[in-house]
C-alpha positions, -999 to 999 in steps of 0.1 A, spaced: -343 -812 428 -376 -796 419 -389 -768 441 -423 -771 457 -448 -744 464 -441 -747 501 -404 -740 498 -400 -712 474 -395 -676 484 -416 -647 469 -384 -626 463 -367 -655 445 -397 -657 421 -397 -619 417 -360 -617 411 -363 -645 384 -393 -628 368 -373 -595 363 -345 -616 348 -368 -633 324 -384 -599 317 -351 -583 308 -341 -613 288 -372 -615 267 -376 -577 262 -340 -567 263 -345 -536 243 -370 -523 268 -343 -514 294 -312 -513 273 -320 -496 240 -351 -474 246 -344 -445 270 -353 -460 305 -354 -443 338 -359 -472 363 -355 -468 400 -362 -486 433 -376 -454 446 -411 -453 457 -436 -430 438 -472 -423 438 -497 -431 411 -500 -401 387 -468 -386 399 -445 -371 373 -407 -378 367 -385 -361 343 -358 -374 321 -343 -358 289 -339 -363 252 -308 -352 233 -312 -337 198 -285 -346 171 -253 -326 170 -237 -312 139 -199 -313 131 -183 -280 122 -151 -268 105 -124 -255 128 -119 -218 125 -84 -203 125 -100 -171 135 -124 -183 162 -110 -217 172 -135 -243 184 -168 -225 183 -194 -243 204 -229 -250 191 -258 -251 214 -267 -286 227 -304 -291 228 -314 -314 258 -350 -312 264 -368 -324 295 -393 -351 290 -422 -354 315 -435 -389 321 -465 -393 342 -465 -425 362 -501 -435 353 -498 -472 347 -503 -491 381 -501 -528 372 -498 -559 392 -497 -598 387 -512 -618 415 -517 -654 420 -527 -676 450 -521 -713 458 -540 -732 485 -526 -756 511 -534 -787 490 -515 -773 459 -486 -762 483 -482 -798 496 -487 -818 463 -471 -797 436 -436 -810 425 -432 -785 396 -405 -759 394 -427 -730 402 -398 -705 402 -396 -709 365 -433 -715 361 -447 -685 380 -418 -662 373 -421 -669 335 -457 -662 335 -454 -630 355 -426 -617 333 -446 -624 302 -477 -606 316 -458 -576 329 -436 -573 297 -466 -575 273 -483 -547 293 -453 -524 294 -444 -529 258 -480 -527 246 -483 -493 264 -449 -481 249 -458 -492 213 -492 -475 215 -473 -442 211 -459 -453 178 -486 -434 157 -487 -412 127 -491 -380 148 -462 -388 170 -437 -401 145 -443 -389 109 -414 -407 91 -424 -441 77 -418 -468 51 -446 -486 34 -441 -523 26 -462 -555 32 -446 -582 52 -445 -605 21 -420 -580 5 -401 -570 36 -363 -576 32 -328 -565 43 -332 -536 18 -361 -521 38 -339 -522 70 -313 -502 49 -340 -477 38 -351 -471 74 -314 -464 83 -312 -440 54 -344 -422 67 -329 -418 102 -296 -406 86 -316 -380 66 -332 -369 100 -296 -364 113 -303 -391 140 -271 -406 155 -261 -440 145 -255 -455 180 -283 -471 200 -304 -481 170 -329 -509 174 -359 -523 156 -391 -540 169 -411 -560 144 -442 -581 143 -437 -619 137 -446 -616 100 -420 -589 94 -395 -605 116 -400 -637 98 -395 -622 64 -363 -608 75 -352 -641 90 -359 -658 57 -339 -632 37 -309 -650 21 -288 -618 23 -293 -619 61 -292 -657 69 -261 -660 46 -243 -635 68 -216 -657 85 -216 -635 116 -254 -641 124 -264 -672 104 -256 -697 132 -277 -679 158 -305 -673 132 -307 -710 124 -304 -723 160 -324 -697 179 -343 -677 153 -324 -646 165 -312 -619 142 -290 -596 164 -278 -566 144 -290 -561 109 -281 -530 89 -271 -512 121 -303 -521 140 -305 -546 169 -337 -564 157 -363 -577 182 -395 -595 177 -427 -586 195 -459 -607 190 -486 -581 196 -476 -550 177 -506 -528 177 -520 -516 143 -524 -480 156 -548 -471 129 -522 -477 101 -515 -514 99 -482 -510 119 -458 -538 114 -431 -525 137 -405 -497 136 -369 -489 134 -356 -463 159 -328 -448 179 -328 -450 216 -340 -413 220 -373 -421 203 -393 -437 232 -390 -432 269 -402 -453 298 -398 -448 336 -408 -471 363 -410 -469 401 -424 -490 429 -456 -483 449 -451 -467 484 -449 -492 513 -474 -483 541 -458 -470 572 -470 -467 608 -496 -497 605 -493 -533 610 -487 -553 579 -501 -589 579 -477 -602 554 -443 -593 538 -435 -565 515 -401 -559 498 -385 -544 468 -366 -566 442 -342 -550 416 -328 -563 384 -291 -550 387 -284 -545 350 -312 -523 342 -323 -510 377 -358 -522 370 -375 -527 403 -406 -543 414 -426 -547 447 -430 -582 460 -460 -588 483 -469 -620 502 -495 -629 527 -514 -660 540 -550 -662 545 -555 -685 575 -593 -689 570 -590 -698 534 -558 -716 536 -543 -697 506 -510 -680 500 -512 -650 478 -483 -634 460 -482 -602 441 -457 -584 419 -464 -547 414 -450 -516 398 -459 -481 386 -447 -468 353 -453 -443 325 -443 -439 288 -436 -409 267 -425 -398 232 -389 -387 231 -373 -375 199 -400 -377 171 -374 -377 143 -357 -408 157 -383 -434 146 -394 -449 113 -428 -467 113 -431 -498 91 -466 -496 77 -482 -524 58 -492 -517 22 
C-alpha cells in the first residue's frame, strides 16, 4: 500500500535518504577516508583524523633482528565549514490528496541533493596543486590500459594496493564500459550488461559521478587509494533550555556511521508541514601521492 504525506514519519524519510545516499555514493563512506559521527559540532569547528604513509619491507638482519622503521601517521585537520540542508514543505491539501510513495520520492531527492553537494566539495580538491600525478587521455581513447597505467603510477609512488577506487565522469566511465577487454571479463560482464556497473577493474573499484568538475584542467576523474581524500561529518547542535515548536532528532546510517539531523514542524497559520535534513561536514587532502588525476587531452 502506498504511503501518503499524512502517514509518513520524518525519521523514516531521513533513514531512507541515508540508505540511498550510501548506495549511490558508496565510495564516499567506504573507500575514501571518512570520519562520520552522530556527535554534535559547531560550524567551523575542527576535527582531526590521520593519514598513513606507505611502509617499506626490509630484509631480516641476523645481527639486529627485526629492525623497526618509523611509521608516518600524520594528523589531518578538517574544518567543518560546510553547513548544508535540504528542506521541503507540504500543505494540508497535498497531505490529504497525495497517494505517491513519498518515502522513496523525497528520500531519493534529498539523498541526491546531499550526495551531489558532498561529492562536489570533495572533488573540488582534485587539482594540479594538490595532486601532481596525472595521466592525459581523452575520453574517446580511454580504455582498460589506462586504468592499468594509473595503477602503475600509484605503485611507483609506493601507494598500498588495498582500498583503491576510481571516480570517473560519464564519458570516461562509458568508454571503460564499452571496452571489450572489460565487458568480456566473465566476472563482471553480467553486471556490466544488466546494470551498467563495473565493479573492480585493474584493482580499482570504479564509480561514476555525473558532475566531475574540470578544476582548470579538463578533469575526467581520478584513480586513488583511500588515503588520498578525507571527509568528516557531524550534526548541528540541538538547542537546549528553550521550547522547541517541533521535533528534532538524529538519524544514523549504521554501516558508515553517517548521521543527519531530522527536523519537523507544522505551521498552523499556513497549514504547512516542513521537514529538514541537515548536517555539517568538511573535506581535506590526505596523502597527495595516493591519487592519479585523469586529464582530458
